[in-house]
N, C-alpha and C positions, 0 to 999 in steps of 0.2 A: 567533456563528451565529444567524440567525434562528431563532425556534421555530416559525415557521409550516412546515407540511410542504412540501417542495419538489416542483415537478412532476416527472412522470416523464422519466428521461433518454432518451436516443436510441438506448441499446443496453442489453442485458443480458449479452452474452458478447462478448468482444474476445479475439483471438488476434493478436499483433504477432511479427516475427521478423526476426532479422539474420543474413545468411549471409556469411562472409568466407573468406579463405584459411585461417584457424586453427580455424575450425569455426563452429557456429551458435549462436544464443541464441534460445529461444521462450518468450514470456511469455503465459500465458492468465489471463484476468481474468473472474470470474463474479460476478454481482450478484443477490441474490434477497432478497424480502421475507419475514420471520418473524414470527410473533405472539410475545409475552412468554411465553406457556405454553410453546412450543417451545423457546426458549433458555433460560430459567431453569433447567432441571436440568444444563445444560452449564457454566453459571458456578460458579466455585469460591469459596470464602470465603478472603480473606487474613487474617493473624495480626491479632489485636486490638492496638492500638485502631484498626485502619484502618476508615475509613469507606467502605463498598462503594458503587459506582455501582448505581443501581437501573434494572432495564430498564423502558423505556416501554412504551406499548401497541404501538408498531409499530417492529420491529427491521429493520435492514438488515444482511446477511451479505455480505462482500466477500472473495472467495477470489482470491490471486494466486499462480499456480504458475509458477515459472521453471525451465527446463531449459538448462543449458549443456553443449554437446557439443564437445569439443576434439579436434582430429585426432590429436594426440599427448598422451596422458595420459587419465585417466579423467574421466567427466561428472561434472556437479553438478547436483542436483535439490533445490529448495527449495519449500515449501508454506506461504503465510500465509493464515490464517483469521481475519478480523476480524468481531465483532459490534459494532454501534453504534446508538444510538437515532436514527430517523429524525427526530423532531421537533426535538431540541435539539441533535443531531450529536455527543453525548458517547460516546466509546468505552467499551466494557464490559470486552471481554476479547479477547485476539490469542493465537492458538497458532500458534507457528512452527516447522516440521518441515524438518530437513535430512536427506536420504535418502543412500544409498550407503555406502561403506566405513566412513565415521565419522558414523553417524546421531545425531541429538540432537533433543530436543524443548525448546522454552521456551515457558511459559505466562505471558502477561502479565495480571494482573487489575487495572483501574483503579478507583482510589478518588478521593475529593474532594482529598485532599492527599498522596498518594502511590501508586505502582505496585509491585504485589507480583510478583515473578518466581520461578517454580518451574521448575527446569531439570533435566532428566532424560537420562541417558545409559546405554547398555548397559556393564556392567563387563568383559564378554568377548564372545568371537564367538558363544557359544551364546545369549546374551542378545539377539544382533543380530536373531535371528529372532522375538523375543518382541515383543507389542505394547508400546508407551512405558510403560503402566502398570506393566509388570512390570520394567522397567530398574532397577537397584539403584543406581546411581550418582546421587545426588539433591542438590541443594542450593537454598537460598532466599535471595532478596535483596530489599532494598526501597529504592525510589528515589524520593526526595523530589520532590513538584511545587510549583512557586511558588504563593504566596498568590494565589487568583483575583481578590482586589480590587486586585491590581497590574497590571505590564504584560501579563500573560496571562490575560484573564478566561475564555478558553476554550482548552483544549489538545487538539489532534487527535492521532491517530495517522497516521503519514506516508502510508499508502495511501489514506486519505481524501482527499488532494489531488486525486486523479484523480476522484473522485467530485464534489468541489467544482467542480473546473474543468470538468468536463461538464455542468455545471448551467447551461443557456443564461441563466437568470435571475440567476446570481451574477456581478455586474459585475467586469470586470478593466480596468485603464486603464495608460496609460504611466506613472503615478506608481505606486511600489511599494505593494502591500498586504501588511503584515507579520502573518503567523498564527504562533502558538506551536504547536509539533509536538513529540510525544514520538517518538524513534526508538531502539530498543534500551536504552539506558541512560540517555539524557539528553533534555533538552528544548532545542529549537533555534528560533530566529527565522528564519522562511523568508519572503523577499520574492518575492511573484508580480508579474510585470510584463510588459506588453506592449511588445515592441521592434520589432515592424513586421508587416507582412503579406506573404505570399508565394503565388505560383502554384505549386501542387504537383501532379505527375502521380501518380495513384493507381491501384492494381490490386488489388481485394479482392473476396472474396465475401461478399455480403449475403443474409442469410436473414430474411424477415419472414413470420410466420405460416405456417411451413413451405415457404415458396415461394423458391427460391434464384434470385439474377441476379449477374451479373459487372458490377462496377462499374469502368470503365476510362474516366477522363476527368482533366481539369485542374481542381482545386477551389481556391477562395480559402481560405487558411488564415492563422489568427492565431497569430504566433510569441511563445509566452509562455516566459520564463526564470525557473527558480528558482535562488536564491541563498540559501544558509544559513549561519547562524553559531550556535555555541552560546550559549545564554542565559548573561548574565553571573553569575558566580559558579559556574559548573560546576566540579566538583572533578576532580582528576587528569588523566590523558589521555583526551582526548575524540576517539573516532574520527569519520570522515567522516559526514554525514548520509547516509541511504540512503532512496531512493524507487524502489520496484518493482525492487529489486536494484541500481540505479544510483546512482552516488555523484558528489560534486563538483558542478560547475554542470550543470545539468539543463535541457534545451531541449523544449518541446513544441509541435507543430504542430496546431491544432485546427481543424476546418472551420467556416467562419463562413457562416451564422449557428448551425449546430445543434450546434456544439462536439464533434464527434466525434473522439476521439484518432486522427491519421492517423499520427503519428510521434513518437517519443520518444527523446531523444538523451542519452547521457550515458556515464560510465565504469563497467566492469565489472572488479572487480579479477582480475589475471591474464589479462584478455582483452584490455582496451584500450577505446578510444572505439568505440561502436557506435551504429547507428541502427536502432531498431526500428521496422518499417513495419507498418502494418495490412494483415493478410492475410484476416481473417474478422470479420464483424460479424453478430451476432444481435440482434433487436429483441425 
């Protein structure tokens, strides 16, 4: 990834939704800029001899909140909060929260050669009401990263792909571009590829400088497919690659040329294939 600071994206907040006969899925994405001074107190230190990633001058915070509501059964809510350097694109730390009847928190701290994971869970119902820092079921893990001098010179965190694809200056072509991406426990090679262009009817609320207007029109959209495979040498059972809570082959329709995510399609475990359509955009 280039070390030159990217231009501003055409969105700060997105809300996408799929509603079907089985329930609904809502994804909210928030992007904000922070200084290193604001982020450093939040970053944890992994165990020695782990080499910690250093926060740069400019930090991006990307928050992805998913809410799945089933007509039959309990709902599921997750919230991923990622900090990454704006200039070199390197991820620093991710906190993944799962809410509901079985809450958990997983903190991932990125180093140059490994990722440290700190997992917390409540031991009983009484602890459910306490903040995660007071949950007593705690475990630690370390996940190795490949040598940066090999086939993965840069390793991103999976939600950064949306940030990258939304950048109008990042080229995408019909020839696959392969990126290395960390997701949950493993590193994957993810191919980004344009497979065509489509006319897409959209209906969403756009908010610019506090002014709201409804966008109802037909837009030209670039159809991008994400295909993933575990990096060679992955140990044990490797679960499916995950992007914004979606798994398996993932399709995105991005407005051309502004690259606004208009639709994201993929599998949600226990829910099936969904089409997340843009409902609200804030610039």
